[in-house]
Backbone as CSV, one residue per row, in Angstrom:
resi,resn,N_x,N_y,N_z,CA_x,CA_y,CA_z,C_x,C_y,C_z
1,UNK,17.816,5.505,57.133,18.211,6.694,56.408,17.332,7.839,56.901
2,UNK,17.804,8.540,57.892,17.045,9.650,58.459,17.699,10.954,58.030
3,UNK,16.999,11.705,57.207,17.547,12.960,56.688,17.521,14.079,57.725
4,UNK,16.714,13.917,58.774,16.617,14.926,59.842,16.361,16.330,59.268
5,UNK,15.553,16.390,58.228,15.240,17.654,57.565,13.800,18.089,57.841
6,UNK,13.289,17.736,59.000,11.891,17.969,59.353,11.802,18.337,60.832
7,UNK,10.629,18.745,61.226,10.337,19.057,62.625,9.524,17.889,63.181
8,UNK,9.921,17.366,64.324,9.227,16.213,64.915,7.762,16.471,65.248
9,UNK,7.356,17.729,65.278,5.951,18.037,65.579,5.047,17.857,64.356
10,UNK,5.642,17.698,63.184,4.855,17.536,61.967,4.124,16.197,61.967
11,UNK,3.064,16.158,61.192,2.310,14.921,60.983,3.187,13.935,60.204
12,UNK,3.042,12.628,60.520,3.797,11.588,59.808,2.896,10.860,58.814
13,UNK,3.442,10.670,57.643,2.784,9.849,56.626,3.635,8.605,56.461
14,UNK,3.072,7.441,56.812,3.815,6.181,56.726,3.383,5.410,55.489
15,UNK,4.373,4.935,54.739,4.122,4.184,53.506,5.064,2.987,53.446
16,UNK,4.733,1.889,54.177,5.597,0.700,54.106,5.547,0.071,52.717
17,UNK,6.670,-0.501,52.316,6.790,-1.090,50.990,7.582,-2.384,51.039
18,UNK,7.433,-3.185,50.003,8.235,-4.398,49.844,9.015,-4.286,48.539
19,UNK,10.172,-4.938,48.503,11.037,-4.945,47.324,11.540,-6.363,47.092
20,UNK,11.564,-6.785,45.843,12.041,-8.118,45.499,13.476,-8.097,45.015
21,UNK,14.273,-9.018,45.540,15.656,-9.192,45.097,15.681,-10.501,44.308
22,UNK,15.737,-10.368,42.993,15.680,-11.506,42.083,17.016,-11.593,41.358
23,UNK,17.708,-12.709,41.521,19.047,-12.868,40.958,19.018,-14.021,39.962
24,UNK,19.549,-13.796,38.766,19.576,-14.874,37.780,20.856,-15.703,37.922
25,UNK,20.990,-16.717,37.077,22.121,-17.654,37.190,23.466,-16.984,36.896
26,UNK,23.440,-15.823,36.223,24.669,-15.087,35.906,25.039,-14.078,36.997
27,UNK,24.348,-14.170,38.141,24.572,-13.250,39.275,24.238,-11.807,38.917
28,UNK,23.299,-11.649,37.998,22.776,-10.313,37.705,21.437,-10.187,38.417
29,UNK,21.112,-8.973,38.797,19.921,-8.734,39.593,18.857,-8.035,38.736
30,UNK,17.607,-8.450,38.930,16.489,-7.838,38.218,16.220,-6.469,38.827
31,UNK,16.337,-5.460,38.006,16.102,-4.095,38.458,15.109,-3.416,37.517
32,UNK,14.365,-2.494,38.083,13.499,-1.647,37.278,14.332,-0.427,36.896
33,UNK,14.435,-0.187,35.592,15.173,0.973,35.107,14.180,2.046,34.683
34,UNK,14.408,3.271,35.149,13.581,4.406,34.752,14.257,5.112,33.581
35,UNK,13.629,5.015,32.409,14.167,5.698,31.231,14.098,7.215,31.396
36,UNK,13.071,7.680,32.082,12.876,9.123,32.245,13.933,9.749,33.154
37,UNK,14.248,9.095,34.285,15.161,9.689,35.265,16.498,8.952,35.379
38,UNK,16.701,7.912,34.568,18.000,7.249,34.462,18.515,6.719,35.800
39,UNK,17.759,5.813,36.411,18.184,5.171,37.662,17.638,3.753,37.722
40,UNK,18.191,2.962,38.642,17.757,1.589,38.875,17.168,1.459,40.274
41,UNK,16.100,0.667,40.366,15.502,0.354,41.662,15.052,-1.091,41.665
42,UNK,14.917,-1.640,42.871,14.384,-2.985,42.998,12.892,-2.955,42.710
43,UNK,12.367,-3.995,42.062,10.922,-4.026,41.834,10.173,-4.167,43.151
44,UNK,9.064,-3.492,43.236,8.251,-3.555,44.441,7.438,-2.296,44.596
45,UNK,6.758,-2.205,45.728,5.928,-1.030,45.953,5.201,-1.096,47.267
46,UNK,4.264,-0.188,47.407,3.568,0.021,48.664,2.609,-1.086,49.058
47,UNK,2.575,-1.308,50.359,1.640,-2.276,50.954,0.276,-1.594,51.048
48,UNK,-0.739,-2.215,50.495,-2.082,-1.646,50.498,-2.885,-2.173,51.682
49,UNK,-3.467,-1.255,52.436,-4.292,-1.583,53.605,-3.539,-2.526,54.536
50,UNK,-4.120,-3.661,54.854,-3.468,-4.632,55.741,-2.938,-5.830,54.956
51,UNK,-2.577,-5.615,53.728,-2.075,-6.669,52.859,-0.827,-7.311,53.466
52,UNK,-0.723,-8.625,53.366,0.466,-9.338,53.838,1.647,-9.019,52.919
53,UNK,2.848,-9.010,53.478,4.040,-8.663,52.708,4.197,-9.527,51.467
54,UNK,3.992,-10.827,51.604,4.192,-11.730,50.458,3.155,-11.459,49.372
55,UNK,1.925,-11.144,49.780,0.895,-10.805,48.791,1.275,-9.522,48.046
56,UNK,1.782,-8.532,48.772,2.232,-7.292,48.137,3.390,-7.588,47.189
57,UNK,4.331,-8.395,47.639,5.481,-8.741,46.809,5.029,-9.384,45.502
58,UNK,4.153,-10.367,45.595,3.639,-11.042,44.397,2.956,-10.040,43.465
59,UNK,2.084,-9.204,44.012,1.329,-8.236,43.203,2.273,-7.238,42.535
60,UNK,3.184,-6.677,43.315,4.073,-5.647,42.779,5.053,-6.198,41.742
61,UNK,5.581,-7.385,41.967,6.503,-7.990,40.989,5.758,-8.242,39.678
62,UNK,4.535,-8.735,39.773,3.738,-8.971,38.567,3.448,-7.659,37.847
63,UNK,3.036,-6.623,38.598,2.699,-5.347,37.964,3.916,-4.660,37.352
64,UNK,4.993,-4.549,38.123,6.137,-3.756,37.670,7.021,-4.449,36.655
65,UNK,7.241,-5.750,36.823,8.150,-6.417,35.884,7.526,-7.623,35.191
66,UNK,6.246,-7.880,35.471,5.531,-8.913,34.738,5.976,-10.326,35.013
67,UNK,6.621,-10.569,36.148,7.076,-11.913,36.492,6.276,-12.448,37.674
68,UNK,6.265,-13.766,37.817,5.518,-14.422,38.895,6.495,-14.937,39.940
69,UNK,6.296,-14.512,41.176,7.157,-14.920,42.282,6.888,-16.369,42.648
70,UNK,7.941,-17.133,42.864,7.840,-18.495,43.400,7.766,-18.356,44.918
71,UNK,6.574,-18.472,45.472,6.357,-18.215,46.900,7.266,-19.058,47.800
72,UNK,7.489,-20.359,47.517,8.376,-21.129,48.403,9.815,-20.598,48.466
73,UNK,10.225,-19.820,47.474,11.600,-19.307,47.446,11.783,-18.033,48.262
74,UNK,10.714,-17.401,48.674,10.799,-16.090,49.325,11.479,-16.202,50.692
75,UNK,12.482,-15.330,50.892,13.208,-15.280,52.170,13.469,-13.820,52.525
76,UNK,13.253,-13.483,53.778,13.513,-12.114,54.232,14.997,-11.804,54.100
77,UNK,15.295,-10.594,53.638,16.684,-10.143,53.603,16.919,-9.057,54.655
78,UNK,16.045,-8.082,54.714,16.199,-6.997,55.683,15.307,-5.841,55.306
79,UNK,15.474,-4.750,56.022,14.664,-3.572,55.717,15.494,-2.305,55.869
80,UNK,15.022,-1.274,55.201,15.623,0.046,55.302,14.502,1.014,55.662
81,UNK,14.694,1.738,56.760,13.735,2.753,57.178,14.225,4.093,56.661
82,UNK,13.352,4.742,55.935,13.675,6.033,55.322,12.759,7.086,55.935
83,UNK,13.360,8.156,56.473,12.576,9.226,57.093,13.088,10.563,56.553
84,UNK,12.154,11.389,56.085,12.536,12.695,55.551,11.289,13.565,55.435
85,UNK,11.488,14.855,55.198,10.323,15.702,54.963,9.694,15.277,53.641
86,UNK,8.399,15.384,53.568,7.678,15.002,52.362,8.094,15.881,51.194
87,UNK,8.203,15.270,50.031,8.493,16.018,48.807,7.228,16.617,48.218
88,UNK,6.060,16.211,48.763,4.789,16.596,48.151,3.879,17.431,49.046
89,UNK,4.098,17.372,50.369,3.234,18.107,51.289,4.071,18.898,52.288
90,UNK,3.616,20.091,52.614,4.300,20.932,53.600,4.069,20.382,55.000
91,UNK,5.072,20.490,55.838,4.983,20.125,57.256,4.512,18.690,57.486
92,UNK,4.989,17.784,56.639,4.669,16.364,56.758,5.974,15.580,56.687
93,UNK,6.104,14.591,57.573,7.247,13.690,57.576,6.865,12.452,56.776
94,UNK,7.692,12.109,55.809,7.493,10.889,55.028,8.331,9.791,55.673
95,UNK,7.664,8.722,56.081,8.346,7.592,56.710,8.010,6.330,55.921
96,UNK,9.054,5.677,55.420,8.843,4.486,54.601,9.814,3.386,55.018
97,UNK,9.253,2.300,55.521,10.088,1.130,55.767,9.970,0.235,54.545
98,UNK,11.114,-0.064,53.951,11.194,-0.911,52.761,11.700,-2.280,53.179
99,UNK,10.873,-3.290,52.973,11.216,-4.659,53.342,11.707,-5.377,52.087
100,UNK,12.931,-5.891,52.146,13.556,-6.568,51.005,13.460,-8.074,51.173
101,UNK,13.053,-8.750,50.090,12.902,-10.204,50.090,13.679,-10.805,48.930
102,UNK,14.497,-11.803,49.234,15.128,-12.600,48.191,14.055,-13.509,47.635
103,UNK,13.995,-13.665,46.324,12.983,-14.559,45.750,13.367,-14.971,44.337
104,UNK,12.811,-16.089,43.930,12.952,-16.573,42.566,11.646,-16.296,41.832
105,UNK,11.719,-16.322,40.513,10.519,-16.169,39.692,10.330,-17.429,38.865
106,UNK,9.100,-17.647,38.426,8.761,-18.890,37.734,9.222,-18.929,36.280
107,UNK,9.368,-17.775,35.636,9.869,-17.738,34.262,10.453,-16.363,33.999
108,UNK,11.143,-16.225,32.870,11.722,-14.928,32.515,10.835,-14.139,31.563
109,UNK,9.698,-14.702,31.196,8.792,-13.982,30.305,8.038,-12.952,31.116
110,UNK,8.035,-11.709,30.624,7.370,-10.685,31.408,6.329,-9.919,30.607
111,UNK,5.257,-9.548,31.303,4.190,-8.724,30.755,3.835,-7.711,31.828
112,UNK,4.375,-6.508,31.690,4.201,-5.497,32.714,2.796,-4.883,32.656
113,UNK,2.363,-4.361,33.802,1.069,-3.707,33.923,1.256,-2.471,34.793
114,UNK,1.532,-1.338,34.160,1.907,-0.140,34.893,0.733,0.730,35.297
115,UNK,0.912,1.410,36.445,0.008,2.505,36.756,0.543,3.745,36.028
116,UNK,-0.136,4.867,36.148,0.237,6.069,35.398,1.645,6.554,35.737
117,UNK,1.985,6.543,37.024,3.311,6.989,37.470,4.414,6.110,36.869
118,UNK,4.222,4.789,36.880,5.223,3.855,36.362,5.379,3.993,34.847
119,UNK,4.259,4.147,34.151,4.301,4.320,32.698,5.008,5.631,32.345
120,UNK,4.739,6.685,33.106,5.354,7.991,32.872,6.874,7.938,33.042
121,UNK,7.345,7.109,33.972,8.797,6.993,34.182,9.478,6.103,33.143
122,UNK,8.693,5.394,32.335,9.284,4.537,31.316,10.000,3.341,31.905
123,UNK,9.383,2.703,32.899,10.003,1.561,33.572,10.197,0.385,32.624
124,UNK,11.376,-0.231,32.707,11.665,-1.474,31.990,12.443,-2.397,32.926
125,UNK,12.281,-3.678,32.727,13.024,-4.682,33.478,14.380,-4.883,32.817
126,UNK,15.436,-4.819,33.637,16.787,-5.123,33.152,17.496,-5.968,34.199
127,UNK,18.210,-6.997,33.745,19.098,-7.760,34.623,20.481,-7.141,34.466
128,UNK,21.012,-6.599,35.561,22.281,-5.880,35.504,23.197,-6.324,36.631
129,UNK,24.478,-6.047,36.467,25.422,-6.314,37.557,25.193,-5.253,38.636
130,UNK,25.437,-5.602,39.888,25.248,-4.608,40.946,26.158,-3.398,40.750
131,UNK,27.396,-3.622,40.293,28.318,-2.503,40.090,27.794,-1.522,39.054
132,UNK,27.195,-2.054,37.992,26.664,-1.185,36.947,25.501,-0.345,37.481
133,UNK,24.562,-0.980,38.189,23.420,-0.248,38.731,23.875,0.818,39.724
134,UNK,24.821,0.471,40.577,25.344,1.435,41.554,25.998,2.613,40.824
135,UNK,26.774,2.314,39.806,27.450,3.362,39.040,26.443,4.314,38.399
136,UNK,25.440,3.766,37.752,24.414,4.611,37.131,23.726,5.457,38.199
137,UNK,23.349,4.825,39.299,22.632,5.547,40.352,23.463,6.668,40.967
138,UNK,24.749,6.466,41.054,25.581,7.456,41.751,26.280,8.461,40.841
139,UNK,26.335,8.213,39.544,27.098,9.122,38.681,26.266,9.801,37.599
140,UNK,25.073,9.324,37.320,24.271,9.930,36.251,23.386,11.045,36.805
141,UNK,22.957,11.913,35.921,22.050,13.011,36.278,20.620,12.475,36.295
142,UNK,19.960,12.611,37.428,18.587,12.100,37.584,17.548,13.219,37.609
143,UNK,17.929,14.389,37.131,17.013,15.531,37.013,16.281,15.853,38.312
144,UNK,17.006,15.910,39.399,16.433,16.233,40.715,15.363,15.243,41.165
145,UNK,15.417,14.026,40.645,14.493,12.993,41.125,14.878,12.650,42.559
146,UNK,14.138,11.795,43.192,14.289,11.437,44.605,15.650,10.782,44.867
147,UNK,16.631,11.602,45.221,18.003,11.111,45.407,18.110,10.107,46.550
148,UNK,17.250,10.193,47.553,17.326,9.277,48.697,16.817,7.883,48.322
149,UNK,15.817,7.818,47.474,15.349,6.523,46.957,16.481,5.868,46.163
150,UNK,17.111,6.630,45.315,18.181,6.106,44.467,19.366,5.638,45.312
151,UNK,19.729,6.414,46.320,20.850,6.028,47.184,20.491,4.804,48.024
152,UNK,19.253,4.711,48.474,18.809,3.538,49.242,19.057,2.267,48.442
153,UNK,18.703,2.281,47.178,18.881,1.090,46.352,20.356,0.761,46.151
154,UNK,21.196,1.775,46.019,22.637,1.551,45.887,23.212,0.935,47.154
155,UNK,22.769,1.424,48.302,23.243,0.869,49.576,22.840,-0.594,49.736
156,UNK,21.617,-0.936,49.357,21.170,-2.333,49.452,21.976,-3.205,48.495
157,UNK,22.242,-2.730,47.289,23.081,-3.483,46.357,24.460,-3.744,46.960
158,UNK,25.041,-2.731,47.593,26.344,-2.912,48.233,26.284,-3.954,49.346
159,UNK,25.215,-3.949,50.125,25.066,-4.950,51.182,24.935,-6.356,50.608
160,UNK,24.194,-6.492,49.533,24.032,-7.802,48.895,25.382,-8.340,48.401
161,UNK,26.223,-7.453,47.880,27.565,-7.849,47.445,28.406,-8.220,48.662
162,UNK,28.393,-7.380,49.676,29.187,-7.617,50.878,28.798,-8.937,51.546
163,UNK,27.503,-9.256,51.530,27.014,-10.490,52.135,27.230,-11.723,51.254
164,UNK,27.789,-11.529,50.058,28.081,-12.653,49.163,26.867,-13.179,48.427
165,UNK,25.793,-12.416,48.427,24.575,-12.848,47.730,24.671,-12.508,46.252
166,UNK,25.294,-11.395,45.954,25.523,-10.980,44.551,27.021,-10.995,44.259
């Protein structure tokens, strides 16, 4: 997803991330819902320092949705590279490769542990149908929140359906 809204001479800020695709027995997917901006995203977040992807996945799933990843179940699904001008800094290119992993969790009991940004957005765990999440992401007003993040998640949901995973 290259927005081409930047100058190639600008400095690049790279923020690789991992995302968990957790599907329950009813073929609903675990999504983080933002009460503040009314959108759905896959649980996950940024890779810290030289952290391994699976370690980041485990940490982020525990923090954002309070569930424990079953490491033997983890399987690579794919990645989405997102490139655009930074929303926070002038003359900076934001580059984020999001690595998606299919995984199971050990239980459905959750105890979230949010950072300030996550708490401010009012994140909650919801198991939803892919069609419902896509509909919310594409038709609701998100108050000028990051439309490319929201569309990225909708595109991945569509791919999961097309591939017969959801």
